[in-house]
Each structure stands twice: as structure tokens, then as C-alpha cells.
C-alpha angles and dihedrals in degrees: 000000000000138000133239127236091281096051095256113146117250128194098219142057126215119215117197124189108223096212090064095247125127112285114246098188093092134024096233119074127190137182114226136180112242094212087059092047104047093162090064092042089054092056092048092051092050091047090050091056092045093051093045095052091043089061090054104073094190091069116068117212106215104169145008136216088063103027108236120198127182114235119243094199113118092223087062093055095101098174094056090053093045096053091054102221101336117127114262115215116234093242093063115081128175107159142140112266124198125217125204129180136166114230136179112240127192111183122193111289093355131108115254118264141179115254138176124237113207126188141147137216138168119275116205127184137161103197098183125120118245089232088067091050090051090051088054091051099250114159106233096182112126095017126117118236131203137195132221114254118192115238117235087243108060091207088073122075117252114268126238112242120193113243106175150288121290112242100168142349130229110186105299094344121099117208111212139205125188087030140147115279111282093009102100091132131036136173114254092228091061100056142052132213110269110246095231119132098273096043094043093050094047092050092047090054091049093048100042103037099261096316093119098115095049092045091049090052090050090050091051090053093050094046092047093050090053090058098052110116102248095042094045093050091047091054093048090050089054089056090044092055090054091052092049093053096066132033121239117245106223099168133346105294094008119098131172123211122214114222125199120285122274115266137162092256090072133057097244098072113100125230116276110220126217121217117225115254112259119251122215124216119211100169121065090203091055090228089125121062124257112246134209092220115070095191093051090048093054091047097047104029106022126228125321093245095046095116110078095356117163136234087042090174103034123199115233130188122196125211113196142140114278090232091054099047095107093051091045092051091053091048094049092047088058089046096052099035106026137268099261115169125174117250101025141074110259121215095193102040102146102045129221099296098053098034093055096039098246121157096222144302145251115217134179132177126224113189131218113212092222142350096277124117089238092057092047092049089052092051091049091052089051089054092050096046090049088070112084102161136037090246089061093052116134113243095195136004120214112209123195116204138166122254091240091062091072089075092057119097136214118330091004094064111093095202094050094051090046093048091048091052093052095041090055085063093044093253119136121220136213118208127205130173122234087229088060092056089062095060117115139216123342094357090061091045091060093046092051091047093053093046089050092052093050093043093053090051090049089054088058097261127144110223095189147330128228122251107229139159097256115227122233090247127072100257130201122184109205127194113210124200143146138205132207111219106221138116095218142059098235105016122114109297097192098144121073130184122201116214128204131179116188127204135170119233090265090056098258107159109229102176146314109234132188134193121230117270102266138168112274093251089060095045097098092054091047091052091052091051092046095049093043091053093047094049092046089057090049090051089058095042093049096038098233115196128206111274094022121141110251126189122192117192115189122200117196127183092209131034113281111255118220090257092055096040093051090046092053092047090050090056094049092048090052092062094094116175094040132085098240129191124172144186128205107205122185109204108198137181093183106086141093108243117107135179116220123202102191091184090064110087092183131241131283118271114194125205096006132084148097098299141005097299115125098218131039138155123253131194096025111182091007114144120236116276108264097033113131138178128200109227099184141326093299106026139063137163120226127192110228096161117057127177092277092054095050104105101209140356093255089065089075124195112351119234118228123234114267113222115201123182117216114239092238092064118118095191107065108165099134093183091056092044095048094050091047091053089052092050092049090049088064093053113075120132092201093079141354088235116105113262128231091218135038116269090247090063094034095054093044090050092050091051092047093049093049093046090050091054096041090047089069091066111099096219100039121108117200088201089068092072098084136094119047093005090069090075096041123077093235092155098061 
């Protein structure tokens, strides 16, 4: 069994002999036309590139699907430029690497064709044995190590596979923690230092006499410059010109010619669509107009759930260091009452209470004696024991931390232990850093505004709905995610948690549901139970009737595994009595297809750049947010980060989101699905800033990340986060 270029299952396999002779693998032979079998042509093109680069020994092939080849150009040798004249050992490589892959494209209203996708990234490798590092006196304790694993195709360089983290050293033997099963010791001669940030920096310092930090900064600058729109496009055009100059030999007597890239100056480029700008609704009676600016709507009209919202006088507790109490009080006064300063325009003038239509507040401080996790846990326990009746229950806990605490893990992190304590009692928390409280002017206005938005959502409020053209079917948009509960990179990850966030088509948040933490072999069953429970609640909320049309659209931030796909299908098939259609949409940021808008020269970015200049451009050649292009019947790319949304020049050219529709889907309108993703990417209640992913993916990812961090706490139970928290946005 195999699949075609669109993912459709086929019941046959073609075998082609590359020397042009008759194939002897099977008895039956058949002559086919390659332009009618683009999936086979694609494989022949990729094999042609692989064979061609394998013959050129100066170019290392380091990966496949897509084919990744390290550049031999001196201008792409980043490490030699970063060390500024010092000798670079042969085992240290930081170079530009090009990727190339043949793909089948099928633009709207056009016949399918075979195209090439070109991209480039940085390849980094430290191919030196740990035994040599030990001989040089380098302390390997705390570093991860990897081993070389031969690729099944000998033309491709062996891959580095993580083995474990060095805990101690006995002679030439490394003792490991967080290691692969059965690999708690390894010989130093058999492994290399993993080129992650910590290992790379320590090895740079050892090799270049303590200059590791300055070299790493220089490398970042060089790598960032290579990703800026104009420079990136220029490099890809250089590769394109080489490909155009010589035909590709696919088989003896069969060549393929590469023609210039698609651009809007020719007739081959498809139409790029523009999604309509989302409109936000703040009045459930629709007597007030929908607006295209969420922040303006909250400021002028108030939140959607303002009328009848409870708790109208919420109870807040504050956990902070005793030595910071004065600063925290000043910050919270600005938060609750507004950040009004004489002589300037204020963007948060009314404060949280007035802006969100609350009647008042109750607030009480509980002080940690110092910044340690132990002191914070004690203060949190004081806050919880201070509650003796349900009427005294805290609705939200504010937690002040220091920026440095973000680098602490597990039980040493004061915010994590505090959050775990409150979540165990179904109380959401809102973190803020003491460094944030010291911001001034407009910058502080925007921070306070975002914290207010998230806090209102955590209290159970609805800031706004989306104005959409409602479909005829009952529609649910479901975010799917999962989290592995483990405090290590390689340790046993036996417990899995399924994550679901449910929204209506107008963006109404129904609930965020989670399965219990279960062994991996029970995960599929747990996902079925979780989804079934969530959809049953939606049936009641939305008043589904027998015979109604029901559409379920699933957004996943990673490709659906067979376990998850079968679980989702089982749930949809169980909805007897309804006419159900569904779509499984993988929304990915990890891909190699980019849209260039060469008419867009970017926007000004002040105070940030590659050097000491005060003004630079950011987002050059980036398409406008909301632009999308259908690649084929099951794939599209959608720009969710335009030039305005790029944070700084060093971020380079933003990649669009790649939308890929699973072959099992019964609803396949890619235009509808792409525009819905764009609308949901303008709909997060975590911040007024535009998001780079739809809220379905964003919320699921936030939950997964928090569960992953909380799972490292010895006394935290993931199963405790159920009940009333499912309808609150505790993870924002």
C-alpha cells in the first residue's frame, strides 16, 4: 500500500530501475507517462539531486526529506567569520545549509505540476569525541551527549542521536542521568557533546580561550542577517540560476528542465487571496456596532459579558516578596485604577475595575520571606488556609516573581510551586515580574492592558465574540493537543495527557478539557472519553436536534498520530442521529515554504537591529497578514505574521502557517478553513497583540507547556485540574 501526492491511499506500488533497464522486482511491467504520474516524477527528481550531490564530496548531505546539503561557499562559513582570524578546528561546523525538495502543486483552477522548494538554514555540529574533551580538561558534568547513528542510505552523513546527560565521570566512563533506557553509562570515546546552547557555549569557551559568549553573539548576527527577506531571496535565486543552467537526468534518456520561479510578473503565478479582517462583537443584543479593533472595543464598549457578570466584586490574593510589597502595591494600584500620568496620553486610563465593568474588589496580601520556592509555597498555603467558607474563596491569585526565576526548574521555581498549590484548589493565577512593574509610560500601559484582558478571562468573563457569517450546520472548532508528563528529555514518558479546547464558529469559548494522565498504551481510549465528554456538553449548550447538520473542525499543532486520528474518527462516528462532517487540519510553523512580497520594504524598527544604528527596517518582503495561497487540494499557506507583527529586525523573514488537511477529512473547503484559521488567530484573550497561531492551537499549546512544566513537580497531580477550571482560561 502507498499514497499519492495528495495523501490518497493507493493499492499499488511502482518500482523503477534507475539505470533504465527493465525492472525485475515484479513480474508485471508497465509503461507510464511521468506528467500523468507526478508522485513518481517527484521521487525521481529527489533521487537525481541526492545522487548528484553524493558525487560532489565537498558538499555534505546531512538530511533527507527534504534533502539538506551543507554549503561549501566561504561566505557561508559563519564560524570562521565569527572567530575573527582564529583557527577553526575541523570538527567544528557552523555553516549555511540548503534544502531542496520536489513537491506536487495544484493551484486553484490550474493543472497540477511538479515544483521545487528551496530554503536554507544553519547547520551546526561539533564532531569531536568526549574522550578528547576530557584529555583537554573540559568538565562534561551537566552536558548532554550524543552518538553517531549511520543513516540507512550511506550517501547521507550519520545522524546525532541524544544518549543522555552526564552526571559524573569515572576515568573514561561517563555516568548518565536522563538517558535512554539501559544507557546509564557510556564510554567517552563513543559519544560527542550535544550542540545545544549549554554544550555549544561551554565548548566554544574551551576552544577559544573564554570568548564563547562574544563568538555566539557574532554567530547570531550572521545567521539572522542570512534570514532577512532580500538577502534570503537573493541567495535562493543564486541556487535557482544554477539549477536552470543544466537539465536534471532522471533516467537514461529522460531529462527534466528547471524553469524560473513563479512570480507575479508572469502568468503562471496563482492568485493570492486576502482574508477579511475580523470583526469583534461587544454587545450580545447587537445594538452596538462590531469593531475591527478589540482593544478599542473593550475601552469604549466594555466586555461582551459585562451585563450580569459574576463575580462583580472579585476576591484577589497577592503573593509577593516581603521586601517588594511597596512596589507591588504601586503596580496593582495602577492596574486596578489606571496608569494616569500628567503630560502624556494614557492607553490604560480607567484601570481594570472600571474598564471591565466590575463593582469593586477585595484584595489581601500574603508575603514570602524571600524569593525561594519554599517561601512562596508557604505564602500560598497561608492564602489557602485563610479561606474558611465558600464565600471567602479567592477568585484569582496574583503572583509577583523575579525575572531570574524563569530559569529555575521544577520544585525550585517559585511561580510553579505557587501555581500548583492554587490549581489544586481550582484557583487560577496571574504572574507578573517585579522588573515589569518598573516600566514607565506607554510601555506599562500595554502591559497592564494585556494583564487585565487575561485576568478577566481567568475570572470566567467573555471579552468579545467574533462576528461571522454563521454556517447552516452546528459548527465546533476543536483544538487538539497533548502533553508528556516528565521532568527530563529522555526519561520514561509513560504518562500522556490529551488536551481539547472547544469553540463555536463565532469564537465562543466553551471549555478546555483534559484527559487523565494515563500510560501511553491507554492514551487513545482516554482521548475518546475526553472528546466524547466535551462534545456531549457542546450538544447541550448548542441545543442540537436529531437530524441536524454538524461540522467538527479539528486544529492540531502537530501531525495527528494514528492513535489520535483513530480516536477522533471514533468520536465522530459515534454521533448517530446527526449528519456529521469533519476536517482534521494540521497547523504547522515548521516547514520550508515562504511567500515573498518584494513590493513590501518593511516597517521601521527603532532601537533594535544588527549593530548600533538607531533605526532599521523589519519584515522586509513579508506579505500582509491574512494573505493565503492554496498549494493543492489539501494544503495552503497563510500569513499570520506581517511586517508590523515582526518584533525585531533579527527575526528575519516570517514563515507563514502551513495548513494541511488530513486525508480522512470529509469537509475539504480549503478557502473556508484558511480564512477561519486567520479569524481565530485574531482572537486570543491572553494579549491584544496579534497571534502567530489560531487560538485553538495557541490555547492547547499553552496548556501543554504548563502541564509539561508542572509535571516535573513531585507533589503535583495533573488529574487535579478538572471541574470548574475547564471553563476558565487558567492557562493564559
